[in-house]
Biopython code that builds the backbone (N, CA, C, O; Angstrom):
import numpy as np
from Bio.PDB.StructureBuilder import StructureBuilder

atoms = [
    (1, "UNK", "N", (336.261, 12.551, 105.653)),
    (1, "UNK", "CA", (336.287, 11.341, 104.864)),
    (1, "UNK", "C", (337.693, 10.745, 104.972)),
    (1, "UNK", "O", (338.579, 11.081, 104.186)),
    (2, "UNK", "N", (337.886, 9.867, 105.940)),
    (2, "UNK", "CA", (339.227, 9.309, 106.168)),
    (2, "UNK", "C", (339.678, 8.412, 105.008)),
    (2, "UNK", "O", (340.878, 8.255, 104.785)),
    (3, "UNK", "N", (338.751, 7.836, 104.285)),
    (3, "UNK", "CA", (339.099, 6.981, 103.150)),
    (3, "UNK", "C", (339.785, 7.778, 102.045)),
    (3, "UNK", "O", (340.710, 7.280, 101.404)),
    (4, "UNK", "N", (339.335, 9.014, 101.821)),
    (4, "UNK", "CA", (339.884, 9.848, 100.763)),
    (4, "UNK", "C", (340.773, 10.970, 101.286)),
    (4, "UNK", "O", (341.328, 11.735, 100.497)),
    (5, "UNK", "N", (340.916, 11.079, 102.609)),
    (5, "UNK", "CA", (341.756, 12.123, 103.187)),
    (5, "UNK", "C", (341.253, 13.531, 102.923)),
    (5, "UNK", "O", (342.042, 14.453, 102.718)),
    (6, "UNK", "N", (339.924, 13.695, 102.930)),
    (6, "UNK", "CA", (339.334, 14.992, 102.622)),
    (6, "UNK", "C", (338.279, 15.375, 103.661)),
    (6, "UNK", "O", (337.627, 14.520, 104.261)),
    (7, "UNK", "N", (338.134, 16.682, 103.851)),
    (7, "UNK", "CA", (337.024, 17.177, 104.648)),
    (7, "UNK", "C", (335.808, 17.288, 103.743)),
    (7, "UNK", "O", (335.917, 17.740, 102.603)),
    (8, "UNK", "N", (334.659, 16.881, 104.246)),
    (8, "UNK", "CA", (333.428, 16.966, 103.468)),
    (8, "UNK", "C", (332.382, 17.722, 104.287)),
    (8, "UNK", "O", (332.296, 17.564, 105.505)),
    (9, "UNK", "N", (331.591, 18.544, 103.600)),
    (9, "UNK", "CA", (330.514, 19.277, 104.253)),
    (9, "UNK", "C", (329.552, 18.288, 104.892)),
    (9, "UNK", "O", (329.114, 17.329, 104.256)),
    (10, "UNK", "N", (329.227, 18.534, 106.161)),
    (10, "UNK", "CA", (328.373, 17.605, 106.892)),
    (10, "UNK", "C", (327.085, 18.256, 107.353)),
    (10, "UNK", "O", (326.101, 17.559, 107.602)),
    (11, "UNK", "N", (327.067, 19.559, 107.473)),
    (11, "UNK", "CA", (325.871, 20.264, 107.923)),
    (11, "UNK", "C", (326.271, 21.584, 108.551)),
    (11, "UNK", "O", (327.456, 21.902, 108.647)),
    (12, "UNK", "N", (325.290, 22.343, 108.972)),
    (12, "UNK", "CA", (325.573, 23.617, 109.611)),
    (12, "UNK", "C", (324.605, 23.828, 110.761)),
    (12, "UNK", "O", (323.531, 23.229, 110.808)),
    (13, "UNK", "N", (325.001, 24.683, 111.680)),
    (13, "UNK", "CA", (324.191, 25.012, 112.838)),
    (13, "UNK", "C", (323.986, 26.512, 112.874)),
    (13, "UNK", "O", (324.942, 27.280, 112.765)),
    (14, "UNK", "N", (322.747, 26.927, 113.025)),
    (14, "UNK", "CA", (322.424, 28.346, 113.073)),
    (14, "UNK", "C", (322.277, 28.780, 114.527)),
    (14, "UNK", "O", (321.483, 28.211, 115.277)),
    (15, "UNK", "N", (323.054, 29.800, 114.920)),
    (15, "UNK", "CA", (322.896, 30.414, 116.236)),
    (15, "UNK", "C", (322.123, 31.711, 116.066)),
    (15, "UNK", "O", (321.855, 32.139, 114.943)),
    (16, "UNK", "N", (321.765, 32.337, 117.182)),
    (16, "UNK", "CA", (321.026, 33.594, 117.139)),
    (16, "UNK", "C", (321.813, 34.632, 116.337)),
    (16, "UNK", "O", (323.043, 34.631, 116.357)),
    (17, "UNK", "N", (321.114, 35.503, 115.644)),
    (17, "UNK", "CA", (321.754, 36.583, 114.897)),
    (17, "UNK", "C", (322.530, 37.490, 115.837)),
    (17, "UNK", "O", (322.056, 37.830, 116.921)),
    (18, "UNK", "N", (323.731, 37.879, 115.412)),
    (18, "UNK", "CA", (324.510, 38.876, 116.135)),
    (18, "UNK", "C", (325.320, 38.391, 117.317)),
    (18, "UNK", "O", (325.929, 39.208, 118.008)),
    (19, "UNK", "N", (325.354, 37.072, 117.584)),
    (19, "UNK", "CA", (326.112, 36.598, 118.746)),
    (19, "UNK", "C", (327.612, 36.508, 118.466)),
    (19, "UNK", "O", (328.419, 36.684, 119.379)),
    (20, "UNK", "N", (327.989, 36.242, 117.235)),
    (20, "UNK", "CA", (329.405, 36.177, 116.871)),
    (20, "UNK", "C", (330.142, 34.995, 117.461)),
    (20, "UNK", "O", (331.053, 35.190, 118.265)),
    (21, "UNK", "N", (329.779, 33.753, 117.087)),
    (21, "UNK", "CA", (330.489, 32.584, 117.614)),
    (21, "UNK", "C", (331.986, 32.671, 117.323)),
    (21, "UNK", "O", (332.392, 32.972, 116.200)),
    (22, "UNK", "N", (332.809, 32.403, 118.353)),
    (22, "UNK", "CA", (334.258, 32.552, 118.210)),
    (22, "UNK", "C", (334.990, 31.222, 118.330)),
    (22, "UNK", "O", (335.768, 30.861, 117.447)),
    (23, "UNK", "N", (334.749, 30.495, 119.408)),
    (23, "UNK", "CA", (335.426, 29.208, 119.638)),
    (23, "UNK", "C", (334.417, 28.181, 120.126)),
    (23, "UNK", "O", (333.373, 28.527, 120.680)),
    (24, "UNK", "N", (334.746, 26.910, 119.911)),
    (24, "UNK", "CA", (333.915, 25.791, 120.322)),
    (24, "UNK", "C", (334.777, 24.813, 121.102)),
    (24, "UNK", "O", (335.939, 24.590, 120.763)),
    (25, "UNK", "N", (334.196, 24.224, 122.160)),
    (25, "UNK", "CA", (334.887, 23.187, 122.932)),
    (25, "UNK", "C", (333.894, 22.055, 123.190)),
    (25, "UNK", "O", (332.752, 22.296, 123.583)),
    (26, "UNK", "N", (334.342, 20.814, 122.965)),
    (26, "UNK", "CA", (333.503, 19.649, 123.217)),
    (26, "UNK", "C", (333.627, 19.199, 124.664)),
    (26, "UNK", "O", (334.696, 19.288, 125.269)),
    (27, "UNK", "N", (332.517, 18.713, 125.208)),
    (27, "UNK", "CA", (332.522, 18.066, 126.518)),
    (27, "UNK", "C", (333.254, 16.734, 126.348)),
    (27, "UNK", "O", (333.094, 16.082, 125.316)),
    (28, "UNK", "N", (334.054, 16.313, 127.335)),
    (28, "UNK", "CA", (334.804, 15.062, 127.166)),
    (28, "UNK", "C", (333.916, 13.832, 126.990)),
    (28, "UNK", "O", (334.371, 12.816, 126.464)),
    (29, "UNK", "N", (332.671, 13.907, 127.417)),
    (29, "UNK", "CA", (331.740, 12.792, 127.222)),
    (29, "UNK", "C", (331.243, 12.681, 125.796)),
    (29, "UNK", "O", (330.682, 11.656, 125.406)),
    (30, "UNK", "N", (331.448, 13.744, 125.005)),
    (30, "UNK", "CA", (331.127, 13.706, 123.582)),
    (30, "UNK", "C", (329.719, 14.106, 123.202)),
    (30, "UNK", "O", (329.456, 14.316, 122.018)),
    (31, "UNK", "N", (328.802, 14.223, 124.145)),
    (31, "UNK", "CA", (327.420, 14.495, 123.797)),
    (31, "UNK", "C", (327.042, 15.967, 123.731)),
    (31, "UNK", "O", (325.931, 16.312, 123.330)),
    (32, "UNK", "N", (327.977, 16.841, 124.130)),
    (32, "UNK", "CA", (327.682, 18.274, 124.153)),
    (32, "UNK", "C", (328.890, 19.064, 123.676)),
    (32, "UNK", "O", (330.027, 18.592, 123.704)),
    (33, "UNK", "N", (328.604, 20.284, 123.237)),
    (33, "UNK", "CA", (329.657, 21.230, 122.873)),
    (33, "UNK", "C", (329.222, 22.594, 123.382)),
    (33, "UNK", "O", (328.040, 22.841, 123.617)),
    (34, "UNK", "N", (330.201, 23.472, 123.548)),
    (34, "UNK", "CA", (329.948, 24.818, 124.054)),
    (34, "UNK", "C", (330.621, 25.812, 123.125)),
    (34, "UNK", "O", (331.788, 25.652, 122.769)),
    (35, "UNK", "N", (329.868, 26.854, 122.730)),
    (35, "UNK", "CA", (330.392, 27.897, 121.855)),
    (35, "UNK", "C", (330.424, 29.193, 122.640)),
    (35, "UNK", "O", (329.431, 29.578, 123.258)),
    (36, "UNK", "N", (331.581, 29.876, 122.617)),
    (36, "UNK", "CA", (331.644, 31.200, 123.219)),
    (36, "UNK", "C", (331.356, 32.222, 122.129)),
    (36, "UNK", "O", (331.938, 32.185, 121.045)),
    (37, "UNK", "N", (330.446, 33.131, 122.442)),
    (37, "UNK", "CA", (329.975, 34.124, 121.480)),
    (37, "UNK", "C", (330.623, 35.464, 121.787)),
    (37, "UNK", "O", (330.354, 36.080, 122.819)),
    (38, "UNK", "N", (331.476, 35.903, 120.879)),
    (38, "UNK", "CA", (332.295, 37.093, 121.086)),
    (38, "UNK", "C", (331.477, 38.373, 121.179)),
    (38, "UNK", "O", (331.749, 39.207, 122.043)),
    (39, "UNK", "N", (330.497, 38.548, 120.325)),
    (39, "UNK", "CA", (329.839, 39.845, 120.195)),
    (39, "UNK", "C", (328.831, 40.156, 121.293)),
    (39, "UNK", "O", (328.664, 41.323, 121.647)),
    (40, "UNK", "N", (328.154, 39.149, 121.844)),
    (40, "UNK", "CA", (327.177, 39.438, 122.897)),
    (40, "UNK", "C", (327.561, 38.847, 124.259)),
    (40, "UNK", "O", (326.730, 38.778, 125.165)),
    (41, "UNK", "N", (328.816, 38.424, 124.397)),
    (41, "UNK", "CA", (329.332, 37.907, 125.679)),
    (41, "UNK", "C", (328.408, 36.835, 126.258)),
    (41, "UNK", "O", (327.768, 37.030, 127.292)),
    (42, "UNK", "N", (328.359, 35.708, 125.567)),
    (42, "UNK", "CA", (327.520, 34.607, 126.018)),
    (42, "UNK", "C", (328.147, 33.267, 125.636)),
    (42, "UNK", "O", (329.093, 33.205, 124.851)),
    (43, "UNK", "N", (327.596, 32.195, 126.213)),
    (43, "UNK", "CA", (327.985, 30.824, 125.876)),
    (43, "UNK", "C", (326.721, 30.080, 125.467)),
    (43, "UNK", "O", (325.703, 30.146, 126.154)),
    (44, "UNK", "N", (326.793, 29.371, 124.341)),
    (44, "UNK", "CA", (325.676, 28.548, 123.880)),
    (44, "UNK", "C", (326.040, 27.084, 124.078)),
    (44, "UNK", "O", (327.105, 26.634, 123.657)),
    (45, "UNK", "N", (325.140, 26.348, 124.725)),
    (45, "UNK", "CA", (325.283, 24.898, 124.894)),
    (45, "UNK", "C", (324.587, 24.223, 123.723)),
    (45, "UNK", "O", (323.469, 24.583, 123.357)),
    (46, "UNK", "N", (325.268, 23.233, 123.137)),
    (46, "UNK", "CA", (324.712, 22.494, 122.001)),
    (46, "UNK", "C", (324.771, 20.999, 122.289)),
    (46, "UNK", "O", (325.740, 20.505, 122.867)),
    (47, "UNK", "N", (323.742, 20.296, 121.885)),
    (47, "UNK", "CA", (323.775, 18.830, 121.938)),
    (47, "UNK", "C", (324.478, 18.362, 120.669)),
    (47, "UNK", "O", (324.208, 18.868, 119.580)),
    (48, "UNK", "N", (325.388, 17.386, 120.815)),
    (48, "UNK", "CA", (326.123, 16.870, 119.657)),
    (48, "UNK", "C", (325.715, 15.433, 119.386)),
    (48, "UNK", "O", (325.750, 14.592, 120.284)),
    (49, "UNK", "N", (325.330, 15.152, 118.150)),
    (49, "UNK", "CA", (325.014, 13.801, 117.717)),
    (49, "UNK", "C", (326.150, 13.301, 116.837)),
    (49, "UNK", "O", (326.330, 13.777, 115.717)),
    (50, "UNK", "N", (326.908, 12.348, 117.341)),
    (50, "UNK", "CA", (328.038, 11.829, 116.564)),
    (50, "UNK", "C", (327.573, 11.004, 115.367)),
    (50, "UNK", "O", (328.321, 10.844, 114.403)),
    (51, "UNK", "N", (326.357, 10.484, 115.415)),
    (51, "UNK", "CA", (325.851, 9.664, 114.311)),
    (51, "UNK", "C", (325.674, 10.474, 113.030)),
    (51, "UNK", "O", (325.996, 10.007, 111.937)),
    (52, "UNK", "N", (325.154, 11.701, 113.182)),
    (52, "UNK", "CA", (324.947, 12.508, 111.979)),
    (52, "UNK", "C", (325.731, 13.821, 112.005)),
    (52, "UNK", "O", (325.608, 14.635, 111.090)),
    (53, "UNK", "N", (326.535, 14.029, 113.047)),
    (53, "UNK", "CA", (327.370, 15.215, 113.134)),
    (53, "UNK", "C", (326.605, 16.492, 113.407)),
    (53, "UNK", "O", (327.125, 17.585, 113.184)),
    (54, "UNK", "N", (325.380, 16.370, 113.884)),
    (54, "UNK", "CA", (324.529, 17.546, 114.096)),
    (54, "UNK", "C", (324.758, 18.166, 115.468)),
    (54, "UNK", "O", (324.869, 17.467, 116.475)),
    (55, "UNK", "N", (324.829, 19.518, 115.487)),
    (55, "UNK", "CA", (324.897, 20.305, 116.711)),
    (55, "UNK", "C", (323.576, 21.050, 116.854)),
    (55, "UNK", "O", (323.207, 21.830, 115.975)),
    (56, "UNK", "N", (322.863, 20.819, 117.948)),
    (56, "UNK", "CA", (321.562, 21.437, 118.184)),
    (56, "UNK", "C", (321.649, 22.390, 119.372)),
    (56, "UNK", "O", (321.934, 21.946, 120.484)),
    (57, "UNK", "N", (321.411, 23.689, 119.172)),
    (57, "UNK", "CA", (321.482, 24.644, 120.281)),
    (57, "UNK", "C", (320.426, 24.337, 121.346)),
    (57, "UNK", "O", (319.270, 24.054, 121.032)),
    (58, "UNK", "N", (320.852, 24.400, 122.622)),
    (58, "UNK", "CA", (319.943, 24.143, 123.737)),
    (58, "UNK", "C", (319.643, 25.406, 124.541)),
    (58, "UNK", "O", (318.485, 25.702, 124.835)),
    (59, "UNK", "N", (320.696, 26.149, 124.896)),
    (59, "UNK", "CA", (320.496, 27.381, 125.662)),
    (59, "UNK", "C", (321.702, 28.293, 125.491)),
    (59, "UNK", "O", (322.805, 27.849, 125.169)),
    (60, "UNK", "N", (321.459, 29.582, 125.715)),
    (60, "UNK", "CA", (322.519, 30.582, 125.661)),
    (60, "UNK", "C", (322.484, 31.364, 126.970)),
    (60, "UNK", "O", (321.428, 31.829, 127.399)),
    (61, "UNK", "N", (323.664, 31.504, 127.606)),
    (61, "UNK", "CA", (323.780, 32.145, 128.916)),
    (61, "UNK", "C", (324.830, 33.248, 128.836)),
    (61, "UNK", "O", (325.876, 33.072, 128.211)),
    (62, "UNK", "N", (324.552, 34.372, 129.464)),
    (62, "UNK", "CA", (325.499, 35.485, 129.503)),
    (62, "UNK", "C", (326.741, 35.113, 130.304)),
    (62, "UNK", "O", (326.669, 34.347, 131.265)),
    (63, "UNK", "N", (327.872, 35.662, 129.899)),
    (63, "UNK", "CA", (329.119, 35.473, 130.644)),
    (63, "UNK", "C", (329.395, 36.640, 131.590)),
    (63, "UNK", "O", (330.407, 36.652, 132.290)),
    (64, "UNK", "N", (328.493, 37.617, 131.607)),
    (64, "UNK", "CA", (328.697, 38.839, 132.400)),
    (64, "UNK", "C", (327.704, 38.908, 133.559)),
    (64, "UNK", "O", (326.597, 38.380, 133.457)),
    (65, "UNK", "N", (328.091, 39.554, 134.657)),
    (65, "UNK", "CA", (327.137, 39.771, 135.740)),
    (65, "UNK", "C", (326.017, 40.698, 135.270)),
    (65, "UNK", "O", (326.239, 41.562, 134.422)),
    (66, "UNK", "N", (324.820, 40.521, 135.817)),
    (66, "UNK", "CA", (323.652, 41.287, 135.358)),
    (66, "UNK", "C", (323.802, 42.793, 135.576)),
    (66, "UNK", "O", (323.161, 43.582, 134.883)),
    (67, "UNK", "N", (324.638, 43.195, 136.528)),
    (67, "UNK", "CA", (324.791, 44.629, 136.810)),
    (67, "UNK", "C", (325.960, 45.273, 136.059)),
    (67, "UNK", "O", (326.263, 46.444, 136.288)),
    (68, "UNK", "N", (326.623, 44.527, 135.165)),
    (68, "UNK", "CA", (327.759, 45.089, 134.428)),
    (68, "UNK", "C", (327.280, 46.094, 133.397)),
    (68, "UNK", "O", (326.356, 45.826, 132.629)),
    (69, "UNK", "N", (327.919, 47.249, 133.391)),
    (69, "UNK", "CA", (327.661, 48.267, 132.372)),
    (69, "UNK", "C", (328.985, 48.591, 131.703)),
    (69, "UNK", "O", (329.963, 48.905, 132.381)),
    (70, "UNK", "N", (329.023, 48.521, 130.420)),
    (70, "UNK", "CA", (330.250, 48.800, 129.690)),
    (70, "UNK", "C", (330.378, 47.873, 128.506)),
    (70, "UNK", "O", (329.489, 47.074, 128.214)),
    (71, "UNK", "N", (331.503, 47.996, 127.833)),
    (71, "UNK", "CA", (331.779, 47.181, 126.647)),
    (71, "UNK", "C", (332.565, 45.945, 127.053)),
    (71, "UNK", "O", (333.488, 46.029, 127.864)),
    (72, "UNK", "N", (332.206, 44.815, 126.499)),
    (72, "UNK", "CA", (332.937, 43.575, 126.744)),
    (72, "UNK", "C", (332.701, 42.640, 125.573)),
    (72, "UNK", "O", (331.692, 42.746, 124.876)),
    (73, "UNK", "N", (333.624, 41.733, 125.361)),
    (73, "UNK", "CA", (333.487, 40.685, 124.353)),
    (73, "UNK", "C", (334.162, 39.441, 124.901)),
    (73, "UNK", "O", (334.874, 39.508, 125.903)),
    (74, "UNK", "N", (333.944, 38.324, 124.260)),
    (74, "UNK", "CA", (334.509, 37.057, 124.724)),
    (74, "UNK", "C", (335.612, 36.574, 123.795)),
    (74, "UNK", "O", (335.678, 36.965, 122.630)),
    (75, "UNK", "N", (336.474, 35.719, 124.329)),
    (75, "UNK", "CA", (337.581, 35.228, 123.521)),
    (75, "UNK", "C", (337.697, 33.703, 123.537)),
    (75, "UNK", "O", (337.525, 33.069, 122.495)),
    (76, "UNK", "N", (337.977, 33.113, 124.667)),
    (76, "UNK", "CA", (338.329, 31.688, 124.735)),
    (76, "UNK", "C", (337.309, 30.915, 125.559)),
    (76, "UNK", "O", (336.671, 31.473, 126.452)),
    (77, "UNK", "N", (337.160, 29.629, 125.255)),
    (77, "UNK", "CA", (336.322, 28.729, 126.036)),
    (77, "UNK", "C", (337.072, 27.429, 126.240)),
    (77, "UNK", "O", (337.801, 26.980, 125.355)),
    (78, "UNK", "N", (336.892, 26.819, 127.411)),
    (78, "UNK", "CA", (337.549, 25.544, 127.719)),
    (78, "UNK", "C", (336.636, 24.740, 128.633)),
    (78, "UNK", "O", (335.878, 25.300, 129.425)),
    (79, "UNK", "N", (336.718, 23.419, 128.512)),
    (79, "UNK", "CA", (335.970, 22.512, 129.373)),
    (79, "UNK", "C", (336.995, 21.721, 130.176)),
    (79, "UNK", "O", (337.980, 21.231, 129.624)),
    (80, "UNK", "N", (336.759, 21.598, 131.484)),
    (80, "UNK", "CA", (337.688, 20.838, 132.330)),
    (80, "UNK", "C", (337.731, 19.384, 131.869)),
    (80, "UNK", "O", (336.780, 18.889, 131.263)),
    (81, "UNK", "N", (338.833, 18.706, 132.156)),
    (81, "UNK", "CA", (339.017, 17.327, 131.698)),
    (81, "UNK", "C", (337.998, 16.368, 132.310)),
    (81, "UNK", "O", (337.714, 15.322, 131.726)),
    (82, "UNK", "N", (337.440, 16.708, 133.482)),
    (82, "UNK", "CA", (336.414, 15.857, 134.081)),
    (82, "UNK", "C", (335.009, 16.225, 133.602)),
    (82, "UNK", "O", (334.039, 15.554, 133.956)),
    (83, "UNK", "N", (334.897, 17.288, 132.799)),
    (83, "UNK", "CA", (333.622, 17.680, 132.219)),
    (83, "UNK", "C", (332.678, 18.393, 133.161)),
    (83, "UNK", "O", (331.522, 18.624, 132.806)),
    (84, "UNK", "N", (333.125, 18.746, 134.337)),
    (84, "UNK", "CA", (332.247, 19.379, 135.328)),
    (84, "UNK", "C", (332.173, 20.894, 135.229)),
    (84, "UNK", "O", (331.261, 21.512, 135.778)),
    (85, "UNK", "N", (333.141, 21.500, 134.522)),
    (85, "UNK", "CA", (333.236, 22.955, 134.512)),
    (85, "UNK", "C", (333.538, 23.471, 133.110)),
    (85, "UNK", "O", (334.317, 22.877, 132.365)),
    (86, "UNK", "N", (332.898, 24.601, 132.763)),
    (86, "UNK", "CA", (333.169, 25.310, 131.513)),
    (86, "UNK", "C", (333.686, 26.696, 131.886)),
    (86, "UNK", "O", (333.103, 27.379, 132.729)),
    (87, "UNK", "N", (334.784, 27.104, 131.252)),
    (87, "UNK", "CA", (335.413, 28.398, 131.526)),
    (87, "UNK", "C", (335.365, 29.255, 130.256)),
    (87, "UNK", "O", (335.543, 28.751, 129.147)),
    (88, "UNK", "N", (335.124, 30.544, 130.437)),
    (88, "UNK", "CA", (335.137, 31.469, 129.312)),
    (88, "UNK", "C", (335.787, 32.781, 129.715)),
    (88, "UNK", "O", (335.688, 33.203, 130.867)),
    (89, "UNK", "N", (336.453, 33.426, 128.762)),
    (89, "UNK", "CA", (337.124, 34.693, 129.085)),
    (89, "UNK", "C", (336.341, 35.873, 128.549)),
    (89, "UNK", "O", (335.796, 35.832, 127.446)),
    (90, "UNK", "N", (336.297, 36.938, 129.360)),
    (90, "UNK", "CA", (335.659, 38.205, 129.007)),
    (90, "UNK", "C", (336.728, 39.271, 128.849)),
    (90, "UNK", "O", (337.528, 39.499, 129.756)),
    (91, "UNK", "N", (336.740, 39.925, 127.694)),
    (91, "UNK", "CA", (337.623, 41.068, 127.467)),
    (91, "UNK", "C", (336.787, 42.329, 127.632)),
    (91, "UNK", "O", (335.710, 42.440, 127.047)),
    (92, "UNK", "N", (337.265, 43.264, 128.411)),
    (92, "UNK", "CA", (336.493, 44.465, 128.724)),
    (92, "UNK", "C", (336.056, 44.384, 130.169)),
    (92, "UNK", "O", (336.330, 45.287, 130.960)),
    (93, "UNK", "N", (335.377, 43.304, 130.516)),
    (93, "UNK", "CA", (335.046, 43.037, 131.913)),
    (93, "UNK", "C", (336.287, 42.475, 132.611)),
    (93, "UNK", "O", (336.386, 42.502, 133.838)),
    (94, "UNK", "N", (337.234, 41.963, 131.812)),
    (94, "UNK", "CA", (338.497, 41.405, 132.308)),
    (94, "UNK", "C", (338.270, 40.349, 133.382)),
    (94, "UNK", "O", (338.711, 40.493, 134.522)),
    (95, "UNK", "N", (337.569, 39.281, 132.991)),
    (95, "UNK", "CA", (337.239, 38.229, 133.956)),
    (95, "UNK", "C", (337.169, 36.871, 133.268)),
    (95, "UNK", "O", (337.164, 36.765, 132.042)),
    (96, "UNK", "N", (337.116, 35.860, 134.089)),
    (96, "UNK", "CA", (336.881, 34.489, 133.641)),
    (96, "UNK", "C", (335.551, 34.050, 134.238)),
    (96, "UNK", "O", (335.362, 34.105, 135.453)),
    (97, "UNK", "N", (334.639, 33.618, 133.390)),
    (97, "UNK", "CA", (333.361, 33.095, 133.875)),
    (97, "UNK", "C", (333.533, 31.591, 134.089)),
    (97, "UNK", "O", (334.211, 30.922, 133.309)),
    (98, "UNK", "N", (332.919, 31.067, 135.144)),
    (98, "UNK", "CA", (333.000, 29.654, 135.479)),
    (98, "UNK", "C", (331.583, 29.101, 135.599)),
    (98, "UNK", "O", (330.809, 29.536, 136.452)),
    (99, "UNK", "N", (331.252, 28.146, 134.742)),
    (99, "UNK", "CA", (329.940, 27.491, 134.779)),
    (99, "UNK", "C", (330.100, 26.062, 135.259)),
    (99, "UNK", "O", (331.043, 25.373, 134.869)),
    (100, "UNK", "N", (329.184, 25.614, 136.105)),
    (100, "UNK", "CA", (329.135, 24.222, 136.526)),
    (100, "UNK", "C", (328.219, 23.477, 135.570)),
    (100, "UNK", "O", (327.111, 23.935, 135.290)),
    (101, "UNK", "N", (328.665, 22.342, 135.069)),
    (101, "UNK", "CA", (327.883, 21.531, 134.131)),
    (101, "UNK", "C", (327.002, 20.581, 134.927)),
    (101, "UNK", "O", (327.488, 19.838, 135.778)),
    (102, "UNK", "N", (325.702, 20.609, 134.646)),
    (102, "UNK", "CA", (324.784, 19.668, 135.289)),
    (102, "UNK", "C", (324.980, 18.298, 134.651)),
    (102, "UNK", "O", (324.776, 18.133, 133.448)),
    (103, "UNK", "N", (325.366, 17.341, 135.436)),
    (103, "UNK", "CA", (325.628, 16.002, 134.932)),
    (103, "UNK", "C", (324.332, 15.276, 134.645)),
    (103, "UNK", "O", (324.353, 14.125, 134.210)),
]
sb = StructureBuilder()
sb.init_structure("model")
sb.init_model(0)
sb.init_chain("A")
sb.init_seg("    ")
for serial, (resi, resn, name, xyz) in enumerate(atoms, 1):
    if name == "N":
        sb.init_residue(resn, " ", resi, " ")
    sb.init_atom(name, np.array(xyz, "f"), 0.0, 1.0, " ", f" {name:<3s}", serial, name[0])
structure = sb.get_structure()
């Protein structure tokens, strides 16, 4: 609320149980956001509606290779300035996952 200089509750978004959302990054185009999930090593894509501030989950993708065995968690997420790539960090697997964004 810029008129009153206050944050106001606008809504909430429910992700799958046990994923442990850690960080969120918006796509530079404004229509999407990406959440890195610490506990299950995944990234959730959300559609963002600026009109009502709603984030709607679309899909969740693992940040780990299918043959990985061991403990890992996620930490950081970033979107490239051109919006073509999403990066996420894996702790335990000690890697950076790189996703290409379908335009």
